N, C-alpha and C positions, 0 to 999 in steps of 0.2 A: 739310700740308691733305688732299692726297689719299691720302696713305698710299705714295706711291711714293720709292723708292730714290734715292740722287743717282747711284751707279754702275750702275745696273739698271734705268731709266724703262723703263715699257711702251711698245711701239709705236715705240722708238728703236731702229734698226738699228747693229750691231756696229760697222759703218766709222765712222758717226757719231759714236759713242762715242770712236772710238779719235780721230778729230780733234780733238775737245773737250779732251779728256785731254792732247794734247800741245799745243794753245792756253795751255792751263793751266800747263803747267810752262816755257814760255818768258816768261811774263810774269814781272815783276820782283816779289817777297813783301815784304809791310806786316812782317813777323817776321823776326827774328833768332836766331839760336840764343845760347843765356847759359849760363855756367857755373856749376859748383857751388856756388861761393863768393857767387855773384851769386843763386843760385835761395835758400841760404839767408839771405841777408838781406832778401830779397823777404819770405820765409816769416815773417820775425821780425819785420817792419814791418807786415805783416797780422795779425798775433798782436797786436802794441802796437795797432791801430787798434781791434781786436776787443776788448778790455782796455778800451781807454778807452769805447767803444760802452758795454759794459756796467755800468760804473762810471757813468758819466753816466744809465744807464737806473735803476741802484739808486738813485742820487740824486734820484731823481725817485719812485720808487714805496717808498724805503726808510721806516720807521717812526722817526718823528720821537723823541730822545730823552724829551720830556715826554709824548707818547703813550704809548709804552712805561712809563713810570711811573705814568702813571694807568691804565691797564690790569693793570697789577700789583698796585697797591694796590687795585683792585676785586676783583681774584681773592683778595687776602688778607683781604679784610673780609670778603668771600664767605665764606671760608673760619673765620672767627671767628664768624661768624654760625652757620655751620651747628653748629661744635663746643660753643658755648655757649648755641645756644636753649634758654628764650625770648628771652635777652636780647640787645637789637638791636645796643649798642655796648659791649660786654664790656671792649675796652680803657681806657676811662675809667674802670672801677671794680676792676681790676687793684691789688693792693698796689702800695705807692711801690717796693720793693725789686725789683719785676721790670720796670720800667722799660718797659712799654709789650710786654714781650715775652712768647712762650709761656714759662711755668716750667720751670727744668730742676733738678728738685728733689734728684735723685738725680748731680749732677755733685762735691759736695763730701761727699758720703757717706763716703768712704775717699781720703783722699790720698795715700795709699800706692798707690805703681806700682812693682809689681817684673814686668817681661821673663821670662818663662820659656818654654824649648823643650821639646819633645817628648823630648828624650834626657834631660834633666834630672827629668823626672816621675817620683815614685814608684811602682810597679807593687803590684797585687791580686792574692793567689791566687785560685784560682777561687773556694773558698769563701765568702772575703771577698767578693767581687764578689755572689757570689748574695746573700749575706745584703742587701747592697746594695741591691740592685734588690727584694729583698724588702719591707725596710721603706718605699721609693719606694713599691710596690704598696699597701701598707695605709695608708697617709697618701693617697695620691689617692682609695683606697676612701671614707675620711671626707668628701671635698669630693664624692662620688656619681660617681668614676670608673668606676665599673661600673655598669651598667644591671640592676634587679632581675630581667629575663628571662634575662640572663645568667650564663653557671656560671662562666665563665674569668674571672681576676683582671684588671684594667685594664690596655690595653696602651700606655698613654701616660702622661707625667708631668706635671702643668701647673703655671704658676708659683705658683700660688696654694700648690699642694699640697707643692711643695718649698719655699717660703718659712717655710710651718707646719713642715714637717720640720727645716727649719736651725733653727729657734725651739726646738723638742724636743730637738735637742743640742746646747743652751746655746751657740748661736750658734758651736759648733765651738772654743770658748776652750780652750786647753792645760789652764789652771788654772782654780779658781772664783776669779773676780772680775778674772782675766786679761782682753786683749782678744779680742772677738767679730768674726766675719766675715759677720755675716748679706748687709752690703751688698755686699761682696767676692762673697759667692754667688751672688748677684741679678746683679751684672754678668758673672760666668763662664757663668751659666744666659741671657742674653740673648744673650753671644758666639756660645754652639755651639746654639740652640734652632732647630728646623725644624719647617718648614710641617707640620701635622697633616691628617689626612684632612678634620676637621670640627671645630669648638670643642669644648673639651671641658667647656663647658657654656653654656645661652643668654646670646646676649650678648657674651660672651669671644671673645678672641682667638687664633685655632688654631695657638699655637705652642706648644712643648713639645718632650720627648723620649720616643722611642719606646720601651718598654721589652721588646720582643719578640727573642728571641736563640734561636738553633738551639741545640737541646738534644736529648736521648735521644725525648722527647715530643715534638716540634717539628722534623722535619725539611726543612722548608718553605726557599726560598733566602730565609733571614733571617742577619743579621750573628752573627757570634761576638758572647758576653758582654762581650769585652774590647774590642770596636769601638762599645760603645754611647758615646754620647754623655754620658751621666750618670757613666758609669765615667770619663770623662776629667772631668767638673767635681769630683766628689770626689778625683781624684789632684790635680788643681789645690789644692784646699782641703786636701787633706793636706799638701802643699809649703807652702802659709802656714802651718800648725800647727808643721811642721818649723822653720820660720824663728824663731818662738816661743821654743822649748827653749831652756834653756842651755846651753851647749857645755862639754865636759869637757875641752877643751885640748888633744886629742890630735890625728892627725893628718887631712887631708882625706877619706880613705875612712870610716875609723873614725869620726870626727865625724857624718858622714852617714848611715851606720848607725844610731848611737847615736839620732839625732833622729828617724828613721824609724822604729824600733822605740819610742823614747816616743811618738811621735803616733799609731801604730798601735794601741798598748796604750790612748791615752786614747779614741780614736776609735772599736774594736771592744771594750773589756772596761769601759768606765764611760759613755759618750755613747749609743751604738746599743742597750744595753740597757734604757736610759732610755727611748727615743723608742719601742722595741717595746712596754715596760712602760704607757707611755703611751696608744698606740694600743689595747692591749689591755684598760686599765682605760677607757679613753672607749666603748669598743662593750660592753662588760661593763655599765658603768651603764645604758647607754640600754636594756638589753634589762630590766634592774630596776626602771627607771623606768617601762617600758611594759608590766611584766609583769600586773599590776592592771588595766590599760585596754582588755580586751578581745581579742578574737580581731583586730579590722582593725587596733589599735595596733601590736598585737604583730606582725603582717603584716607593717606597714608598716616597723616598727623592725629587722624582721629583715632585709626588701626594701633597705633604704637602708644600715643599720649606721652609722647614724650620729644624732646629736641636736643641740640645744643644749647643750652643756658648755661649761666654761670652758675657757680658751686654754692651749696648753703653756706650758712654762715658758718666762718670756722670755730674749731673746738677749743680754741686758745692756745698756749704755750708758745714757743719759739719756732714749732715747726710747720705749722697748720698755715701759717698765711705765704709759704714758699711755692705752692703750687696752685692751688685755687685759692681765692676769696671772692666775698660778694659784696658787691659795687652798688652804691643806692643808685648811681645815675645811669646805668643799664636797665634798672626795673621800672616796671611799668605804675602809674597811679592806682590806688586802690578801687576808684569809681570805676577805672577803664577796665582792668582786670573783673569787679566782680560783674559788670555788665556783658562781657566777652563769656564768664563761664555760664551766666545766666541764659546767653542766647545760643551759645553754640555747646551741643553735647555730641558724644560718637556716635549716638545713631543718625542725627543729623548731618554729620559730617561724611558718614560711613553712605549713608543714601544718599547722598548731593551728587555721588558719580556717575554720569551720564555716559561713561565710554566703557564699555566693556569687553575689550577688542583682547588680543593677548598682547599685544605692544603695552598696552595701558597696564594690563597684570601685572608684566613683567618689569616695567616701572614703577606700579606700586611694590613690589617684593624689593626690589633694589632700595628703593626710599626708606622702606620700613627698618629693612637691616642695617642702611647706613646707619638710620637716628638709633635705632637701638643699640649698634655698635659704639656709638658716641656716647649715650647716656651711659655705659658701663665702664667704658675707660675713664668719665669722670667721678663716677662712684669707685672705681679701682684706687684712683688717685688719691682719695682720703681715708684709705685703708692706714692705719700707725706705722705701721711696718715701713712704707713707702715715703712718710711724711720724715720719720725720722732717718731713712736713708737720705732722702733731699739733705736736711740741717745736716748729716754729718759729711757730705762730700760736698757740698754748695761750694766749696771756695775753688773746687776742680771745675764744675759747670761753669763759674763764673768768671775762669781763665781762659775757657774755650769760648764764651762768649765774647769776652772784649778781645778776642783775635778775632772775630769772624764781623762783628757788627758793622757796618758801613754808614748809617746816618745818622749825625748828634742833632741832639735834641736839647734846647736850653733848659727846656723844662723838666728833663728825666734825666737823671745821674746814669742809668742804663744805655740811651741810646735805642736807635731802632734798628733792627733785625730784616732789611729785605728778604723775599722768599729767594733771591737768587744767591746770597750769600747763606741763607738756611740751609741751600741745596748744596753749597760748596763745603758747609761744615759735613753734612752728613755725607758726600762723597768723599772728602779727606780722609774719616773715620770709616770709611766701607760699609756706611749705611744705606746709600743708594748708588747702583740700584739695587745691590744684591739682595738685600732685608726689605727694603721698603720701595714701590716704583713711584712714578713721579704724581701721579694720581693721588695716592696716599699721603704723602708728603703735603702736597698743596691744600688736601681736604685738613689736614691735620692742623697747617699753618692757619687755614682761614675760618676755620672753626675754634682755634684755641680760646681760652676762656679766662685766662691771666693777663689778656691784653689791655692796656689804659685806652679809653676812648677820648678822643679828641677832637675838635672840629677841623674839618678838613680845609687846606690851604685855597681850594677853588671857593668854598662857601664864606672860606673867611675875605676872599676877594670880592665876592660880590656883593657882603654886607659893608667892605670899605667903601664900594665904588657906589651903593645906596645911599650914604654919607649916614647909615645908621649907627657907627661906631665915631661920630665925628671927625676930628683934624687928622688927613692919612699920615700925617707923621707923629713920629713916637719919640719919648724921652729913652737915651741911653745911656745912664749914669750921669747927667749933667747935658749930655749933646744931645742936640736934635736930629735924628735920621731925615736926611733931604731925598726926597724923591720927586722923580721927572713925571709930569701930566701924560707924556705920550707913553701910550700903552706898549708892553713890552716888546708884543709880537709884531708891531709895527717896523718894517723894514726903512733905515734910514738909508740917504743919498751915499753912493760911495764917490764922492767929488773928493772929499778929506780922506785916502787911504791909500795901500798898496796892496798887492798881493806876496805873500811869502811860503811857498813852497804849496800852492794850489789854495791856500785859505787866504781869507779876506781880514787885514787888520788896517784899525784904524794911525791915523799919522803920528801921533805922541807914542806909537809903541813901538819905532823906530829903534829903539834903543834893544830892543830884543833881537833885533838882526843882527847887530853887530858882532865882530870876534871876540872873545872872551879876552885876549889881549888887549883890546881896547875897551873895556867897561872899567869904570871906577869901581871902589868897593863896594860903595851901594847898590849900584846895579848887577853885579857878580854876587851879590848876596841873594838880592831879590828874585834873581833869576835860577839860583840852586833853590828858593824856597819854591818858585813853580813849578819846576821839574820834581820834586818828591811830592808836590803837592795832583800835580796831573798824572804822576804814575799809579799814585794809591787810588784816584779815583779811576781811572782808565782799567787797573785791576778788575777792578769792582763793577767794570761795565754800567759805570754812573753818566751822568749829566751835569752840568755845574749848577744847574738848577734844582734836581734832585739831592745832591750833596749837601747845601746849604739851605733846604727847602724849611728845615722846623730851626733854621738859626733866625728868621725871617718872621720877627712877629706881626709886624701888619700886613704881610704879604705885600708890599711895596717891590719884591724884586731888586734888594740892594744888601750888604752885608757890609757891616761896621768894624772896627779893630778890635772890639771887644769878641764881638760874635765869630772870626775869625781866627782870633786866640782860641776861645775855646774848643773851636774846630779841630784846630790843630793839635790841641793836648788831647783831642778824642782820639784821631788819628796815630798818635804814637810815634811820630816819625823817630829815626835813629837818632840825627844830630837836631833835635828840637831846638826851634829860632827863639832866641829872646824876643819881648814885645816891641824893643826899639828897631829890630830888622821887620818884623811884620808892618809897623807905620811905617817906615821908609818905601816897604813895597807896596802900599796903597797908594801912598804919596804919586809914583812914578807909575803906576798902573791907571788912575784915576783921570779921566781928561780934563784938558787944561783950564776948561769953562766951567766946572765945578765949583762949588765955591767952598765947599766942606772938603779937604783932601781926605780924611779921615773915612768915607762912606765912597763905595765904590759898586755900581749896577752889575747886574749878574753878565749880563751882554759883554762890556768893557772884560770883567774878570776873566770871564770863558773865553775872548780871544786871547787874554796872556796869557793863560792856560794853554790854549791850543799852540801858541808861538814856541812855549817851552817844549812842549809834545812835539812837535814837527822839528826842534832840534836836536831834541833826543834820539828820533828816528833816524837822522839822518847821522848822527854820531856812531849809533848804532850799526848802520849800512855799510861804513867804512871800515869797521871792525868785522863784523859777521852776522850779514842779514840774515842768515838761516836761523838764529836763533829767536828772531820776531814769533810773534803769534801769525798766524796766517791771515786771521783777518784785516793786521795790520800792514802785509805785504802789496808791493803795488802788483801790476799785470808782469813786469817784466820778472821782477823776484820770485813770483810763483813759479813761472815757467823755469826759471835757472833752478828753484828748487826741485819739479818735479824731473827734469832732465839730470841735475847732476846726483837725483838718488838714483836713478838707475844705472847713470856710469858707474858710481860707489858700488851697486847689487853687483854690476858687471866685470870690475875688479875682482871682488871676493870670488863670485864664481870661478874665475877663468885663474886665480891666485895669479892677478898683475900688479903691480904699484901703478903709481898714478904716472910716472917717468915712463914704464914700459907701454902704457897704454898709449901714453901721447906717442910715442917713437912708431907705435906701430900704426897710429891716423896719421903720422907725418911722412908720407909717401916719398917726398924729396929728400928727408934728412936736413933742413935749410934751421932747425929749432923754432919755427915760428908756421901757422897753418891758417888760412883765411877761415873765417866764423862758417860761412854756407858748406866750404870742404869738410869741414869739422863736422859741422852737423848731419853731413851726409852719410858721413865712414861710423859714424857712431850709430847712427840708425840701421845700418848694413849693422855692425854686429847686434844691435837690438835683435833683428828679426832672426839672426843665429843662432844666438844662444839666449834669450829672454822669450822668444819667441812673441809673446802679447806683453806688452807696458805701455804706462801712459806716455815716454820719453818720443815716442815715436810718432804724436800728433803734436808737438812742440815744436814750432816754426823758427822762430830765432831765440834760443836760448842765452846766447852770448850779448843780445839786448843791454844789459844792466852792467857791463864792463866799459860802456860808452869809448870803444876800439877807435872810433876817429873814421875819416875818408879810407885808410887801407883795410882797415876790419880784420888785421892780421892779430891771432890770438899767439903769445908768445908760451912758450914751455914753462916756465915758471909763473906766471899767471894761473895756465892751467890745471897745474899740480897744486897750487897755493888755494885756488876753491874748492877743488874734490877736499883738500886736506880739511877746510872749514866746514865744509858738509859732513865728513867725519866724524868731527867733534861735536859738532849740532846734534849729530842723528845720538851719539854717545852720550850727550847731557840728556838728552829727553829721553833715552832709555833708562839712566839711573833716576832722573827725577818720575818716573813711574807713568807714562804717557798712555794711560789707562780711561781720561774724562771723557765723562758721557757726551754724545754728542751736542745736548742742548746748552754745553758751556763753550762749545764752538762755532757754535751759530750764534749770529747777532741777532737774526730776527728771533730766532726760541727765545735766545736770552732776555729781549725785550718783553717778547710777550710772556714769558714766565714771573717777569716784575711789573709791580703795578706802580704807576705813576703817584709820586710823592703827591702832588696836588689831589687826587682823590683818596687816600690814605684817610682814615679816621680811626684806627686805632693802632697802639704803637707796641710793635712785638719786643718786648722788652726782655729782661732775663728770666724773670717767672715764666713768660709763656714758653720760651725755649726749652728748660728745665723740663715741663708738660710737655711740649710737642716729643723729645728725645724718650722720655718715659713714654709715652704712647707708643712711640714706634717698637718699643722692644715688649710693650705690651700687646700689640697689634699681632706682631710676629709668632710671639712663643705662644698666644693663646689660640691664634688660627689658622697658622701656616708652617709651625713646626711640629715635632712628634709628640706622641703622646706624653710621653715622661718629662717634658718639659712645658706641657700645657698642664700637668697636673701638681706641678711646683708649686711652692708659696708663694705669695708675690714679692717678699725682700729676695728670693732668690732669682726671680726674674729681673728685678734691679741689679741685682750684681753681675746677672749677665751682660747687660747694656756695658757696664763699667768698664769690666774684663773686654769684652768686643774690642771698645774701643782703645783699651790699652794696648792689645795686639797690632791693631792699624797705629797709634801712636810710634810704636818702638821699629815697625817696619817703615814708616818714613822718617825715623831718625838713621835708620841704618842706608837707606837709598840718599839721604842728604851725605851722612858722613863717605858712602863710596863718589858722590857724586866730588866732595870737597876732594878727596885723597887723589880722583883722577887729575882735577883740574890743577892742582898742583903739580903732579908729578908731570903734567902737558908742560908746566909753564918750566 
């Protein structure tokens, strides 16, 4: 405590210290000396005691297995929520094939596993390696691998570009129709890919190959061309091609040399020139298509070097043709492409811009970004995991497409889907407008590369008028379709006709105005068929000409029994009519002066469908017109809908029944009130309790009741109308009244749909699947979280399926609730 030592205490003489030391030495000691064996035994005993102490402490503070499992489950659930955001419980909606686990779609793409060593890999000459690196640079440029301000070629190769290159190489098949190696190429790419300085595209994974090597122009510390990883990948793929070469029965050395020469000849003499030609055609077609677009578009094309064009030749296999394919009719001739390539260069296009204003620069930047994004999406669709995903769930996408396609086409089993139908599909599955806006969907629809090119109806009609196609009438299974010589747009005199619910009908269609009890069996069956057809067409906001446009091969404006039967099969009505009913209907609808009763023109058929539609609207009006679409309501019905909607809101706010509300408005308590007095009393309540509402500006809300000269509204009629309004609002809420305004506006809907006479491409099943996948790739790659953007392509595709499944289940729940409410009301 005092800080003094034992052997030298301050203030004690040396003699006293010596005496004390002698006294201590003579005292018997409590300790004894031990041997080395005893010391070792003691040490082990102490160590064992320490171990027991540590184990005892660990048992006290160690995490229990149940706690550890709960913590791990919470972490896993959080990871799933992050990857599948905004879906909260993605495991519930995964396909049953994956059993609640993340999909590994690429595990069965290629079951052949051949171990290889560096010694057995074939080698390339310097010229061959330079060609391989050069073609990699070309395909990286197609995906935007080089910035417009950079003059040097791209210095990296991303996975989408590599997969697109392999597809252009026909999957590296040794012979046409033989085995392809796209999946194995992607596997080798992933095994040798390296971390890049930055992601090759926004929202992409920073993995790929470096294309920079030492040469006479680049003397920096870079690897030799033979050390590039992309060369090693091609060496492995060449070895796979060698395995597919049939042997000649020689020795091992001669056999290997023969196979290597055959594989190299196939790669460098056939496949590689085709890929290089594809890249040249692609770039030349971009310049030619944008040559007349002004300096801004030419500058954007020259800077990017890319555009939305058909995908390269598929790599073979059952899945590659599902999404993207190469079509000969969409390519330019070789002479035109070579001439364009020689006349147009990046420098010329870039220097041709004569407008350097900020607006021009912004337009150029937007155009360049859009072009690069479109090319990147095209390349991503060619990755093997996405092709395998498309083939695996092709039946699901086919069912969705068949439910929303709206234009039957005789020459195609898929049919055609208009932009409006595509928007409805995206809206029903929650993709529009939450995931993709209107401009994005319209851009994807217009640039879909899996569409089938056709001759537009307008050009077909012009060709028929010019007489280049011979006779204007064509054969239909032994029958000849007769078409009038008068243009369809010409208005005929209205002497032989009558008005029906505000629409003009020809005299021979008077049977459509008869009461159902007065019709015979043929007329009644025809009326039911026309009503079902008109409802199907109106739901999709089509005209008769648009709905049957691609059934009229000659473009003469008429439809036969066979063509109409094909359209009815396409519509998939609940009660499909037999052929004899269709024939009877055409005989009743056809004009009496027509020589062939099995053919009817679009104008007459449109009148018959309009009459059936008006009958249905009148029937709905007598039931509950509040359930009708607002665009189909009359002015009186719209006024009543607005007025009674506010009255129902007033009842709920004041907790009044319809009977109590009417009693409060009936000041004289007679059971009936004049319509004008009832309107004034309702307005007084609106100002008192609802303040500002649309019902205040409605002048005649009871006009639809047809009250007669007395204009008295009975208590029962008032309560019945309010009850109909309540049921209509409940049905609307259960059905999920969250439609985008574009579906409620007839003007916007017509503007969103292209006239069928100008359509030059059929938007079929492949194009539909392509656009859905691109919607997911655009959202997850550009507008989602960093964790989602960094996921592999297979998980992004699975996110789309899970997201659509969630909204499908929600729609089923709403439909079940609506059915239960309807049954309870009945």
